[in-house]
C-alpha positions as CSV (number, residue, x, y, z in Angstrom):
1,X,0.0,0.0,0.0
2,X,2.8,2.4,0.9
3,X,4.6,1.5,-2.3
4,X,1.6,2.2,-4.4
5,X,1.0,5.5,-2.6
6,X,4.7,6.6,-3.3
7,X,4.2,5.9,-7.0
8,X,1.4,8.4,-7.0
9,X,3.5,11.2,-5.4
10,X,3.6,14.4,-7.3
11,X,6.9,15.7,-8.7
12,X,6.9,18.3,-5.9
13,X,6.5,15.6,-3.3
14,X,9.3,13.5,-4.8
15,X,11.5,16.6,-4.6
16,X,10.7,17.1,-0.9
17,X,11.6,13.5,-0.2
18,X,14.9,13.9,-2.0
19,X,15.5,17.1,0.0
20,X,14.9,15.3,3.3
21,X,17.6,12.8,2.4
22,X,20.3,15.4,1.7
23,X,19.1,17.9,4.3
24,X,17.9,16.0,7.4
25,X,17.5,19.0,9.7
26,X,16.6,22.2,7.7
27,X,17.7,23.3,4.3
28,X,19.2,26.6,5.5
29,X,21.4,25.4,8.3
30,X,22.4,22.1,6.6
31,X,23.6,23.7,3.4
32,X,24.2,27.5,3.5
33,X,23.8,29.5,6.7
34,X,27.0,29.2,8.7
35,X,29.2,29.6,5.6
36,X,27.3,32.5,3.9
37,X,26.5,34.4,7.1
38,X,29.8,33.9,8.9
39,X,32.6,31.7,7.7
40,X,33.1,33.2,4.2
41,X,33.4,36.7,5.7
42,X,37.0,37.9,5.6
43,X,36.7,40.8,7.9
44,X,38.4,40.6,11.4
45,X,36.2,39.2,14.1
46,X,37.0,41.9,16.7
47,X,34.2,44.5,16.6
48,X,32.9,43.3,13.2
49,X,31.5,39.9,14.1
50,X,32.0,38.9,17.7
51,X,29.4,39.8,20.2
52,X,30.2,41.4,23.7
53,X,28.3,41.4,27.0
54,X,29.2,43.3,30.1
55,X,28.1,41.8,33.4
56,X,26.7,43.7,36.4
57,X,29.0,43.9,39.4
58,X,28.7,41.3,42.1
59,X,27.0,42.9,45.1
60,X,28.9,40.5,47.4
61,X,32.3,41.8,46.4
62,X,33.9,44.1,49.0
63,X,34.1,47.8,48.0
64,X,37.9,47.6,48.0
65,X,37.8,44.9,45.2
66,X,35.9,47.3,42.9
67,X,38.8,49.7,43.2
68,X,41.4,47.0,42.5
69,X,42.7,47.3,46.0
70,X,44.3,44.1,47.4
71,X,47.1,42.7,49.5
72,X,47.6,39.9,47.0
73,X,48.4,41.8,43.9
74,X,50.5,39.6,41.6
75,X,51.5,40.5,38.1
76,X,48.6,43.0,38.0
77,X,45.9,40.5,39.0
78,X,44.0,40.7,42.3
79,X,42.7,38.2,44.9
80,X,39.0,39.0,44.2
81,X,39.6,39.0,40.4
82,X,40.6,35.4,40.6
83,X,37.9,34.5,43.1
84,X,35.1,35.9,40.9
85,X,36.7,34.3,37.8
86,X,36.6,30.9,39.5
87,X,33.1,31.4,40.7
88,X,31.7,32.5,37.3
89,X,33.5,29.8,35.5
90,X,32.2,27.2,37.9
91,X,28.6,28.5,37.5
92,X,28.8,28.5,33.7
93,X,30.1,24.9,33.6
94,X,27.5,23.9,36.2
95,X,24.8,25.2,33.9
96,X,26.3,23.3,30.9
97,X,26.4,20.1,33.0
98,X,22.8,20.5,34.3
99,X,21.6,20.9,30.7
100,X,23.4,17.9,29.5
101,X,21.8,15.9,32.3
102,X,18.5,17.6,31.5
103,X,18.2,18.7,35.1
104,X,15.9,21.6,35.9
105,X,14.4,21.9,32.4
106,X,11.3,20.4,30.9
107,X,13.1,18.2,28.5
108,X,10.3,17.6,26.0
109,X,9.5,21.3,25.3
110,X,10.6,23.0,22.1
111,X,12.5,25.7,24.0
112,X,14.3,23.2,26.2
113,X,15.4,21.1,23.1
114,X,16.6,24.3,21.4
115,X,18.5,25.5,24.4
116,X,20.1,22.1,25.0
117,X,21.2,21.7,21.4
118,X,22.6,25.2,21.1
119,X,24.4,25.3,24.4
120,X,26.3,22.2,23.4
121,X,27.6,24.1,20.4
122,X,29.0,26.8,22.6
123,X,31.7,24.7,24.3
124,X,34.8,22.7,23.2
125,X,34.9,24.3,19.7
126,X,36.4,27.3,17.9
127,X,36.6,28.8,14.4
128,X,39.6,27.9,12.3
129,X,40.9,30.4,9.7
130,X,41.1,29.1,6.2
131,X,41.5,30.7,2.8
132,X,38.2,31.8,1.3
133,X,36.1,30.1,3.9
134,X,36.8,29.2,7.6
135,X,35.8,26.0,9.3
136,X,34.6,25.0,12.8
137,X,36.7,22.6,14.8
138,X,35.3,19.2,15.8
139,X,34.7,18.6,19.5
140,X,37.3,16.4,21.2
141,X,36.6,13.1,23.0
142,X,34.8,14.2,26.2
143,X,37.1,12.3,28.5
144,X,40.3,13.7,27.0
145,X,42.4,16.2,29.0
146,X,41.9,19.0,26.5
147,X,38.1,18.5,26.7
148,X,38.3,18.8,30.5
149,X,40.3,22.1,30.4
150,X,39.7,25.7,29.8
151,X,42.0,28.1,27.8
152,X,43.4,30.7,30.2
153,X,45.0,33.8,28.8
154,X,47.0,36.1,31.0
155,X,49.7,38.7,30.1
156,X,49.2,37.4,26.5
157,X,50.4,33.9,27.4
158,X,48.2,30.8,26.9
159,X,47.6,28.1,29.4
160,X,45.5,25.0,29.6
161,X,43.8,24.6,33.0
162,X,42.0,21.3,33.9
163,X,38.6,22.1,35.6
164,X,37.1,18.6,35.6
165,X,38.3,15.5,37.6
166,X,39.7,12.6,35.5
167,X,37.0,10.1,34.4
168,X,36.3,7.2,36.8
169,X,34.7,5.1,34.1
170,X,36.0,3.5,30.9
171,X,33.0,4.8,29.1
172,X,34.3,7.8,27.1
173,X,30.9,9.5,27.4
174,X,30.4,9.1,31.1
175,X,29.6,12.3,33.0
176,X,32.6,14.1,34.5
177,X,32.8,15.8,37.9
178,X,33.4,19.5,37.9
179,X,36.1,20.9,40.3
180,X,34.8,23.0,43.2
181,X,35.2,26.8,42.9
182,X,38.0,26.6,45.5
183,X,39.9,24.0,43.4
184,X,39.5,26.1,40.3
185,X,40.7,29.2,42.1
186,X,43.8,27.4,43.4
187,X,44.8,26.4,39.8
188,X,44.3,29.9,38.6
189,X,46.5,31.2,41.4
190,X,49.2,28.6,40.4
191,X,49.2,30.0,36.8
192,X,49.5,33.5,38.2
193,X,52.6,32.4,40.1
194,X,54.1,30.9,37.0
195,X,53.5,34.1,35.0
196,X,55.2,36.0,37.8
197,X,58.2,33.8,37.5
198,X,58.3,34.2,33.7
199,X,58.1,38.0,33.9
200,X,60.8,38.1,36.6
201,X,63.1,36.1,34.3
202,X,62.5,38.6,31.5
203,X,60.5,36.2,29.3
204,X,58.2,37.7,26.7
205,X,55.1,36.0,25.2
206,X,54.5,35.5,21.5
207,X,51.2,37.4,21.3
208,X,49.4,34.9,19.1
209,X,46.1,36.2,20.3
210,X,46.5,39.4,18.4
211,X,46.9,37.4,15.2
212,X,43.4,36.0,15.7
213,X,42.1,39.6,15.7
214,X,43.4,40.1,12.1
215,X,41.4,39.7,8.9
216,X,40.7,36.1,8.2
217,X,43.1,35.7,5.2
218,X,46.0,37.2,7.1
219,X,45.3,35.0,10.1
220,X,44.9,31.9,7.9
221,X,48.3,32.6,6.3
222,X,50.0,33.2,9.6
223,X,48.5,30.2,11.3
224,X,49.6,27.9,8.4
225,X,53.1,29.3,8.8
226,X,53.0,28.8,12.6
227,X,51.8,25.2,12.4
228,X,54.5,24.3,9.9
229,X,57.1,26.0,12.0
230,X,56.9,23.8,15.1
231,X,55.0,20.8,16.4
232,X,54.7,22.7,19.6
233,X,52.4,25.2,17.8
234,X,50.3,22.4,16.5
235,X,49.8,21.0,19.9
236,X,49.0,24.4,21.5
237,X,46.5,25.3,18.7
238,X,44.8,22.0,19.0
239,X,44.4,22.4,22.8
240,X,43.0,25.9,22.3
241,X,40.4,24.6,19.8
242,X,39.4,21.8,22.1
243,X,39.3,23.8,25.3
244,X,35.8,24.1,26.9
245,X,35.9,27.9,26.8
246,X,38.2,30.8,27.3
247,X,39.1,32.8,30.4
248,X,41.0,36.1,29.9
249,X,42.5,37.5,33.1
250,X,43.4,41.1,32.2
251,X,46.1,42.8,34.3
252,X,44.8,46.3,33.7
253,X,41.5,48.1,34.2
254,X,40.5,50.0,31.1
255,X,39.3,53.6,31.5
256,X,37.8,55.8,28.7
257,X,40.2,58.5,27.7
258,X,39.2,62.0,28.8
259,X,37.1,64.0,26.3
260,X,39.9,66.6,26.0
261,X,42.3,63.9,24.6
262,X,39.7,62.4,22.3
263,X,38.5,65.8,21.0
264,X,41.9,66.4,19.4
265,X,41.4,63.4,17.2
266,X,37.6,63.5,16.4
267,X,35.0,65.9,15.0
268,X,32.6,67.5,17.5
269,X,29.7,65.2,16.6
270,X,31.8,62.2,17.8
271,X,33.0,63.6,21.1
272,X,31.2,62.1,24.1
273,X,30.8,64.3,27.2
274,X,30.5,61.4,29.6
275,X,29.6,61.6,33.2
276,X,31.7,59.4,35.6
277,X,29.0,56.8,35.6
278,X,28.7,56.8,31.8
279,X,32.5,56.6,31.5
280,X,32.5,53.5,33.8
281,X,29.8,51.8,31.8
282,X,31.4,52.5,28.4
283,X,34.9,51.6,29.7
284,X,33.6,48.3,30.9
285,X,31.9,47.5,27.5
286,X,35.0,48.5,25.6
287,X,37.2,46.3,27.7
288,X,35.0,43.3,27.0
289,X,34.7,44.2,23.3
290,X,38.5,44.6,23.0
291,X,40.9,47.5,23.4
292,X,44.6,48.1,22.4
293,X,45.5,47.2,26.0
294,X,44.0,43.7,26.0
295,X,43.6,42.7,22.3
296,X,46.5,40.2,22.5
297,X,45.0,38.6,25.7
298,X,42.1,37.2,23.7
299,X,41.6,34.2,21.4
300,X,38.9,35.7,19.2
301,X,38.2,32.4,17.5
302,X,36.7,30.9,20.7
303,X,32.9,30.6,20.8
304,X,32.8,31.8,24.5
305,X,35.4,33.7,26.6
306,X,34.9,34.9,30.1
307,X,36.7,38.2,30.8
308,X,37.6,39.5,34.2
309,X,39.8,42.5,35.1
310,X,41.6,43.4,38.3
311,X,38.6,45.4,39.6
312,X,36.4,42.3,39.2
313,X,34.5,43.8,36.3
314,X,33.5,40.8,34.2
315,X,31.9,40.1,30.8
316,X,31.9,37.7,28.0
317,X,32.6,37.7,24.3
318,X,32.5,35.1,21.6
319,X,32.7,34.1,18.0
320,X,29.2,34.4,16.5
321,X,29.0,31.5,14.0
322,X,28.1,28.5,16.3
323,X,25.1,30.1,18.1
324,X,23.2,33.4,18.4
325,X,24.0,35.7,21.3
326,X,20.9,34.7,23.3
327,X,22.4,31.4,24.1
328,X,25.6,32.7,25.9
329,X,23.4,35.4,27.6
330,X,21.3,32.6,29.2
331,X,24.4,30.8,30.4
332,X,25.7,34.1,31.8
333,X,22.5,34.9,33.6
334,X,22.7,31.6,35.4
335,X,26.2,32.4,36.4
336,X,25.3,35.9,37.7
337,X,22.1,35.2,39.5
338,X,24.0,34.0,42.5
339,X,27.0,36.1,43.8
340,X,30.3,34.7,45.0
341,X,29.6,32.3,47.9
342,X,32.6,32.5,50.3
343,X,31.6,29.1,51.8
344,X,32.2,27.4,48.5
345,X,35.9,28.5,48.7
346,X,36.5,27.2,52.3
347,X,39.2,29.2,54.0
348,X,40.3,32.7,52.8
349,X,42.6,31.1,50.2
350,X,46.0,29.6,50.3
351,X,49.0,31.9,49.6
352,X,50.1,31.9,46.0
353,X,53.5,30.5,46.7
354,X,52.0,27.5,48.5
355,X,49.7,26.4,45.7
356,X,50.5,23.1,43.9
357,X,51.0,23.6,40.2
358,X,49.4,20.4,39.1
359,X,46.4,20.6,36.8
360,X,47.6,23.1,34.3
361,X,50.2,23.5,31.6
362,X,51.7,26.1,29.3
363,X,50.4,26.4,25.7
364,X,53.6,27.9,24.3
365,X,54.0,29.2,20.8
366,X,57.3,29.1,18.8
367,X,57.9,32.1,16.5
368,X,60.6,33.8,14.5
369,X,61.3,37.3,13.2
370,X,58.7,36.9,10.5
371,X,56.0,36.0,13.1
372,X,57.0,38.9,15.3
373,X,56.6,41.3,12.4
374,X,53.2,39.8,11.6
375,X,52.2,40.3,15.2
376,X,53.2,44.0,15.1
377,X,51.3,44.5,11.8
378,X,48.2,42.6,13.1
379,X,48.2,44.7,16.3
380,X,48.3,47.9,14.2
381,X,45.3,46.8,12.1
382,X,43.3,45.7,15.1
383,X,44.1,49.0,16.9
384,X,42.7,50.9,13.9
385,X,39.5,48.9,14.0
386,X,39.0,49.5,17.8
387,X,39.9,53.2,17.6
388,X,37.3,53.6,14.9
389,X,34.6,51.9,16.9
390,X,32.2,54.5,18.4
391,X,30.5,52.3,21.0
392,X,28.4,53.4,23.9
393,X,25.6,52.2,26.1
394,X,22.4,54.2,26.8
395,X,20.5,53.5,30.0
396,X,17.0,54.7,29.3
397,X,15.1,54.6,32.7
398,X,12.0,56.8,32.2
399,X,9.8,53.7,31.6
400,X,10.1,50.1,30.4
401,X,8.2,47.1,29.2
402,X,5.6,47.3,32.1
403,X,4.4,50.7,31.0
404,X,4.4,49.8,27.3
405,X,2.3,46.7,27.8
406,X,-0.2,48.7,29.9
407,X,-0.7,51.7,27.6
408,X,-4.4,52.4,27.6
409,X,-5.2,48.7,28.0
410,X,-3.9,48.0,24.4
411,X,-1.0,45.7,25.5
412,X,1.4,47.1,23.0
413,X,4.4,45.0,22.1
414,X,7.5,46.4,23.9
415,X,9.8,45.1,21.2
416,X,7.8,46.8,18.4
417,X,7.6,50.0,20.5
418,X,11.4,50.1,20.8
419,X,11.8,49.4,17.1
420,X,9.6,52.3,16.2
421,X,11.6,54.6,18.5
422,X,14.7,53.6,16.5
423,X,13.0,54.2,13.2
424,X,12.0,57.7,14.4
425,X,15.6,58.4,15.7
426,X,17.1,57.3,12.3
427,X,14.8,59.5,10.3
428,X,15.4,62.5,12.4
429,X,19.2,62.1,12.3
430,X,19.4,61.2,8.6
431,X,16.4,62.7,6.9
432,X,15.7,59.5,5.0
433,X,14.7,55.9,5.7
434,X,16.8,52.8,5.5
435,X,16.4,49.0,5.4
436,X,16.4,47.8,9.0
437,X,17.3,44.4,10.2
438,X,15.9,42.8,13.4
439,X,16.9,39.3,14.4
440,X,14.1,36.9,15.0
441,X,14.9,33.4,16.4
442,X,13.3,30.4,14.6
443,X,13.8,28.1,17.6
444,X,10.6,26.1,17.1
445,X,12.4,24.5,14.1
446,X,15.1,21.8,14.4
447,X,18.5,23.6,14.3
448,X,16.6,26.8,13.6
449,X,18.7,30.0,13.7
450,X,17.2,33.3,12.6
451,X,14.9,35.1,10.2
452,X,15.1,38.7,9.2
453,X,12.3,41.0,10.4
454,X,12.2,44.2,8.4
455,X,11.2,47.1,10.7
456,X,11.0,49.6,8.0
457,X,7.5,49.1,6.5
458,X,4.6,51.0,5.0
459,X,3.1,51.3,8.5
460,X,6.2,52.5,10.2
461,X,6.9,54.9,7.4
462,X,3.5,56.5,7.8
463,X,3.9,56.9,11.5
464,X,7.4,58.4,11.3
465,X,6.2,60.9,8.6
466,X,3.3,61.9,10.8
467,X,5.6,62.8,13.6
468,X,7.3,65.2,11.2
469,X,4.0,66.7,9.9
470,X,2.8,69.7,11.9
471,X,-0.7,69.1,10.5
472,X,-0.9,65.6,12.0
473,X,-2.9,65.6,15.3
474,X,-1.8,63.6,18.4
475,X,-4.7,61.2,17.9
476,X,-3.8,60.6,14.3
477,X,-0.2,59.9,15.3
478,X,-1.2,57.5,18.0
479,X,-3.5,55.6,15.6
480,X,-0.6,55.3,13.1
481,X,1.8,54.2,15.9
482,X,-0.7,51.5,17.0
483,X,-1.0,50.4,13.3
484,X,2.8,50.2,12.9
485,X,3.2,48.3,16.2
486,X,0.5,45.8,15.2
487,X,2.1,45.3,11.8
488,X,5.5,44.7,13.3
489,X,4.0,42.3,15.9
490,X,2.2,40.3,13.2
491,X,5.3,40.0,11.1
492,X,7.4,39.0,14.1
493,X,5.1,36.0,14.5
494,X,5.3,35.2,10.8
495,X,9.1,35.3,11.0
496,X,9.2,33.1,14.1
497,X,7.0,30.5,12.5
498,X,8.9,30.2,9.2
499,X,6.8,32.5,7.2
500,X,9.4,35.2,6.6
501,X,10.8,35.7,3.2
502,X,14.4,36.8,3.5
503,X,16.0,33.4,4.1
504,X,13.8,32.0,1.3
505,X,15.1,34.6,-1.1
506,X,18.7,33.9,0.1
507,X,18.1,30.2,-0.8
508,X,16.8,31.1,-4.2
509,X,19.8,33.3,-4.9
510,X,22.3,30.7,-3.8
511,X,20.7,28.0,-5.9
512,X,20.6,30.2,-9.0
513,X,23.0,28.9,-11.8
514,X,23.9,31.9,-13.9
515,X,26.5,29.9,-15.9
516,X,23.7,27.6,-16.9
517,X,21.6,30.5,-18.2
518,X,19.4,30.9,-15.2
519,X,18.4,34.5,-14.3
520,X,16.0,36.2,-11.9
521,X,15.1,39.8,-12.5
522,X,14.1,40.4,-8.9
523,X,17.5,39.3,-7.5
524,X,19.3,41.5,-10.0
525,X,17.1,44.6,-9.3
526,X,18.9,47.6,-7.8
527,X,16.1,48.2,-5.4
528,X,16.3,44.6,-4.2
529,X,20.0,45.0,-3.5
530,X,19.4,48.3,-1.6
531,X,16.7,46.7,0.5
532,X,19.3,44.4,2.0
533,X,21.8,47.1,2.9
534,X,21.1,47.0,6.7
535,X,22.4,50.4,7.7
536,X,20.3,49.9,10.9
537,X,21.1,46.4,12.3
538,X,19.3,45.6,15.5
539,X,18.6,42.8,17.9
540,X,16.8,42.5,21.2
541,X,18.2,40.1,23.7
542,X,16.4,39.9,27.0
543,X,15.5,42.0,30.0
544,X,19.2,42.1,30.9
545,X,18.7,42.8,34.6
546,X,22.1,41.3,35.3
547,X,23.9,43.0,32.5
548,X,25.3,46.5,32.2
549,X,25.0,46.4,28.4
550,X,25.8,44.4,25.3
551,X,26.7,45.1,21.7
552,X,27.9,44.1,18.2
553,X,29.5,46.1,15.4
554,X,27.7,47.9,12.6
555,X,28.0,45.9,9.3
556,X,28.2,49.2,7.4
557,X,30.6,52.1,7.7
558,X,27.7,54.6,7.8
559,X,25.3,52.6,9.9
560,X,24.6,51.4,13.4
561,X,24.7,48.1,15.2
562,X,22.2,48.2,18.1
563,X,21.6,45.5,20.7
564,X,19.0,46.3,23.4
565,X,17.8,44.9,26.7
566,X,14.2,45.8,27.4
567,X,13.4,45.4,31.1
568,X,10.2,46.2,33.1
569,X,11.5,49.6,34.2
570,X,13.9,50.6,31.4
571,X,15.8,49.8,28.2
572,X,19.5,49.5,27.7
573,X,20.8,50.2,24.2
574,X,24.3,49.1,23.2
575,X,25.1,51.2,20.1
576,X,28.1,51.0,17.8
577,X,29.0,53.1,14.8
578,X,32.2,54.3,13.1
579,X,34.1,57.5,14.0
580,X,35.3,57.6,10.3
581,X,31.7,58.3,9.1
582,X,30.4,61.8,9.1
583,X,26.9,60.4,8.6
584,X,26.7,58.7,12.0
585,X,27.3,59.6,15.6
586,X,26.6,57.3,18.5
587,X,26.3,60.3,20.8
588,X,23.6,62.0,18.6
589,X,21.8,58.8,18.0
590,X,21.5,58.1,21.7
591,X,20.0,61.6,22.2
592,X,17.6,61.0,19.3
593,X,16.4,57.7,20.8
594,X,15.8,59.4,24.2
595,X,13.8,62.1,22.5
596,X,11.8,59.6,20.5
597,X,11.0,57.4,23.5
598,X,9.9,60.5,25.5
599,X,7.7,61.8,22.7
600,X,6.1,58.4,22.2
601,X,5.4,58.3,26.0
602,X,3.7,61.7,25.9
603,X,1.8,60.8,22.7
604,X,0.4,57.6,24.3
605,X,-0.4,59.2,27.6
606,X,-2.2,62.1,26.0
607,X,-4.2,60.0,23.6
608,X,-5.2,57.2,26.0
609,X,-6.2,59.7,28.8
610,X,-8.5,61.4,26.4
611,X,-10.2,58.0,26.0
612,X,-10.6,58.4,22.2
613,X,-9.0,55.0,21.6
614,X,-9.9,53.2,24.8
615,X,-12.6,50.4,24.7
616,X,-15.8,51.6,26.3
617,X,-17.0,49.8,29.4
618,X,-20.4,51.4,29.3
């Protein structure tokens, strides 16, 4: 019966059956996405591709720790820096292990399956530079030493630190036991002691980390040369790829240069007059993103790196291709929700010079004069990128998602509301509209990644123009705002459920065979090309109550990259643009967002209080 039914299948059904055989999960992720969206890009990862996330301070830290004051200062590190590092690391790995054992999650739900699958992609892998198109490393055998270790970077040196006990079973996939926070801390202190010895002896590191900040073709060439230069380099690189995750212990606390120094190098529209609080926030985000002070103390190819400085400021950064930024943010929230527990560390901590050095090893690199010159050149190129990055965080605290959802009983979408504010801010600062990209997760699908949600629409355009039209009344503007939000909310649902069109058009373009005579007028149209120039690239993450801010780089020289955290009582905007563009200014755009949000508040309050749009209860 089944055989006879298969004979009657239509040509389309046969094509779908054939597709299932070659694409078992989904056609986009199986065949195109990771290469076209990430691995074929040749731009450096720093700023351009890697995401960054600044953590809130731990309220259990002593005030002296936040000022980098300590009696145990060794090679620029501090007692509380190492303690918080060990604690956060332990919590992150604890979350990973709980997920793997499916503890604390409803294992049959779509969200749980999505989180479990994607979290597994965050650990024990890294990106490998290759000519034309990079690759992703294969995870190691779970019981191997490298699979049980983290990559620790300190003073630009690389170390492997074991954070799991050796396996007690012959089964290579048997669960491993995570070291306690105190045991992890002891091993970190042992490495610090080794670094102190090396510095005392006049040893200098080969800053291979800065090579990973270079453009992908340069890094591919330099890595190929390094791997051929010495088997030591091959072993070190393999260990770095296989490490669970990275931990960068910075020995300096980055501070934003004073405005007077910056003003000499920039136009007035790019000079931030920061308050002390704003300087602290932006300095924290810059340190996590990467600065000339710490760029060599990162391995940018790693999917997840925890970063902690001497003042215990912490954050995370990572290579974007394996997972989208929501995944590491969930891991980070678990780590942050509970502050450092002194009981978990036992006593106050052993003196550094009494710590056993077992459980860690150096990951040295062998270089020559050519490699040293390449490091200098790579650092110069990375410095140029970071100096050109106009990144700042805006803490908008006049209202948040609670008020937006309660406007006049209309239950407006907070995400759509924030998106409309950015549309208005763009138009007022540029005098024109632009294609706007918002990330929408497609997590209800197996191995689903994202779909594009285009914020700029007919409805959003009408509302923005009404805000610039003196003849438009407040009630008319409010009606148009509601229509724009409703349209955006509807298209969000469509994108989430696989009814978006941008990924579909991408697939058609990639399957087109022009050498075989195939052509598609739409895909060659100038307007179609302009419609995908995302000068305003945006993404909402979460409420972000445990984060100071987050961010990613603008994909265009004259555009903005904006990541936002919409919480019940406020919204945090992480905004990045380029100093080299006279069309953009992060400072001015922040101001435009504040004005837009406040005007939208006044508009909604005035219109709903008049009762013209409120449902009658009479």
